[in-house]
N, C-alpha and C positions, 0 to 999 in steps of 0.2 A: 610750920609754912607758915611763912610772907609771902604777902600779895604780887612782890620786885621777888621773890624765887619763886611763882606761883606761873609769873606772867613769863616765866625766862623757858621753867619745864615747860608748858605749853608754844612757844617758840619753834625751837626746838625741836618739838614732834612735824609742826606746824612745816619745818624747813629740813629735814634732814632723819624725819620720817624713823624705820627701825632698819637700819643696817645691817644682815647678815653677820661685817667682821665681825658688830660688837660685843663683848660677853654678855646678852639679854639674860635680868637676874629668871626670866621667867624658862631657858632653859638649865636654869642652874636648878630653880623647885621642882624641873623635869627627872634632874637627872638625882636629882634626892627620893625623890618618889621611885627610881626605878631600884634604886640601890636601897631602899626603901622594906619593898617586892621584896624583894628576897634573899634581903637576912627573914624578911617571917615571914618564910615561907614554907621556917618547918613548923612554925609552933599554927597555921593553919588546915582548916579541914572540917568544923562546923561554923553552921553560920553564928556561932553562940561568938567561936575563936577567930571568925571572921569577921564578927563587925571590932572584935574588942582591940583584933591588929592593925585592921584598916581603920577604930580612929587610935590608937595608937598614932602611928603615920600620920594620920592628921592635923595631930595635936600639933607635936613636933616639927611639923615641916612650918605648916602657920605662926608657932611659937620661933622658928630663927627667922623666917619672915618679920615677923616687928623688929627681934631682937636687930635685923642686918634696917631698919630704918632710924632709930635713933641715933644713928653721929650726929654732928653739930655745926657739922663741916659745911657752908652755904654750897662752894660748888658739888662735891657731897649728895647735898636733898635735894639739888638741881637736877642730877644730872639722873637720881633712882628715878624723880618726879616725872621723868621724860619717860620712860623707858617703862610705866604704867599708861601712859596715851600713846592711843594709834590710832589716831585723826589722820593724819597723812598716807600709813599702810591703805589701813582699808581703802581710801577713796583711789588709792594708784593702782591697785590689786583689781580691785572692782571694774577702774576706766578702762582695764588694761583687757579684760574681757566684753565688753560693751563697745573698744574699737572695733575687734573682731569684726561680733554680732552685727556692726554695722558695711562692717566690709563685704560682711559676706559669706565668712571662714569661717563658719561652723566647728574643724575638726583646731581646729585654735583658740577658739574663744575652750572648747572644752576641754582644754590642753591646761589653760589658762584661768578657767576654774575650778579644777584641782586644787589645786591651790588654799584655794580659802575657804569648802566643802568636806564636808566629808561623806558624802554622797556618788553614788557611781555617775559618772558625767556622757561615757560614752554611751550611743545614740540619742542624746535628749535634739530635742528640735531649739530649734531660736525662742522659741513662749518656756519652754522650762530652762531651759537656763539662764531667761533673762528670768522666770521665779527665781531661782536661784541664787543670781543675784539682788537680787530686792530682799528674799528672807534676810540673808546672808549683810546686809546692811543694815536690816531693822532692827537684828538681832545682836550687832554686832557692836553699834551705835549705845547701844546701855557695859555690856564687857568691856569697852576698849572705849570711851571713850567719857561716858555719862554716872557711868559707877568711882573706876577711878576719879575725877575731878569731885563726881559726894568725898569719895572718906576720904582723897586730902583736904579739903575746904571744912570736912567735920572731925574727921581723927587723926590727921597730918598725916607724916609721909608714913609711919609705922603702920597709921589701918590701912594707907595704899597699897603697902608690899604685901598686906597677911591678905588685901584684895585676893592679888595678884597671884598671890599661894594658894587660894581657898578656890579660884578660876581655873586654875588649872590642874590640881588634885581629881576636881571635877569633869574636869576635860578626859583625864587619863584614866579616875578608874571607879569614876560616877555613875555607872551603868547600871542596869537593870538587869545584862542577861550574863548568865556564869562568864568569868568567873568574880564576879567583881559583885553579883549583887546583894553582897552581904557586907563586902569588903568594901566596899565602894559607898553605903547607904551614908553612914554620919557627914561625910563630905558634902555628897549629894541632897543629906539635907541642912547642911553647914551654907551648900551651894545660896539656895531658895532662899536662907534667910538673912543672907548679906546681899543677897540681894533684890531686896522686898521693895524697897521706898523705890532706888534709882530705874527699878524696871517701868514702874508708874510712870516718874521726874518722864523717861524717856519716850513716853507714848504720850501723853501730853506735851513734851514736847516739838511729838512731834505734830499734832496738832496745829502748836503754834508756828511753826516752821512753815507749813502749808500754806497758812493764812496769812504771812509772810509774803509768799511766790505764786497768791493769788488759783492757793491748790480747790479742793476739797474739807476745808478745814473742820463742816458742820459734819460732812461723812466720818468723817477722821472720829472726832468723839466719836459719833454716832458707831462706828462698828467697831473703835476700840472697848465700847462699855459695853457690847449684846456677845461680840469674840472673845474679846483679851484673857478670857477666863476659860477660852476651850478647852487648854492644853490639860494636858495630867499634868505637868508643871505649872506651880502658882505663877511663873512670874517670864513665860519662856515665849505665849502668845501676845504680850502687852503691844508691846512695841511694832510684828508683827501682824497684824490688825487694826492699828493705829496705823500704821504706814500702807495696807491694800488699802484704807476708806477715804488716803489722801491721793491717794493714785485712782481712786475708783479700781480697780481689777483683784483679782481671786488668784489669792495667797494660799498653800499648804494641796493638801493630795498625795499621791502616791510618788513614792522615792525608792532607793534603792542602795542599799546598804551591803556591799562585798556582795552583790547578787538576791541578795532574799530585800521580800515589799517589808514596806512597811509607810503604814498608812497616817498621816496627819490630817489633824481636823484642817476645813476649808473652814480659813479666815475673809469675808467680802466675798459668802459661796456667788452672790448676783452677778458681779462682776466681769471681768470680760478675760482672758488672757493677756497678760501682760506679755510686753514688746520692748522692742532692745530700748524704744523713747522712755519706757515709763524707767526702766532699768537710770537710766541716766538724767530723768527723774528727782528716783531715792538718789543716787548721790547729792544731787543740787540738792536735798533737802537733808539730808547725813551733813552736810558740809554748812548749815544752821544749826543745825540741834549741837554740832558740834558749839560752833558759837557762840548761843544764846548757856550750853554748859561751862563754857568757862568766865562767859561772863555771871554766871548766876551763883561758879563759884570763887569768882573773885571777889565781891560784895561780902556774900557767907565769909573769906578772910578777915576783909579788912572791918567786918562790924565783929566778930567776937577776939580779936583784937585792937579793939576802943573799946570791950567790952571790961 
């Protein structure tokens, strides 16, 4: 990965986003995972077998993703690097929800929110919709922006493609509930590992972005340091806690998934309920986080190539 190729990939993402007609590698990884599940179905049945078969599937998909990044063709490198990034797509999806909220059309806001969250959206009021948007922006700032740029700059295209494969594996099989409790355990722990540094860099970037926008940078730092580790995952709460502090809002709480309640830890519990304006402010922060992360990645690539 050269500085010029990284810059071209980042620019492509800002300009084109993630067009649905494009054969995105993540969809390919998803197909591999579903095929692997079917193939390994007859072997599963005990915790040990589930763990071994899940580890085999995880290793195979990550290896294929790593190999896909070994291309030396400049154009292919740029296009594949572009597919690992999601600044434009994330902001566009969030903006569509926020605009519906600002227009007072909760039904449209709920429908658009379903595109970017896994929780049930029926019946959510303005504050709960705004909270969902803010939490998604904060979490996806790591998964879709900072982490891919981190791996592109430190490990090259293969590392970034492998990261996207791990991320896809975790979203599809890395669940605590049956039938994935053991089958997806290796994928889930691997996702924790590859996001350990990027999650904290994202939180730090949120603090810096809050400072640049005249927001609550000190509070962002304090809430991050106090609440960032409250999640069961070592990474999930890092950027969300920093965002809660930056906006002085309360995140977390009760969500429903397929009508089953799940309580998430409160982040910035003393903050106020979020509004549509807070969700728009979160979009500005994430846009700035993206720029900061790209600048840092570009400097890293320059430095590594000079060394």
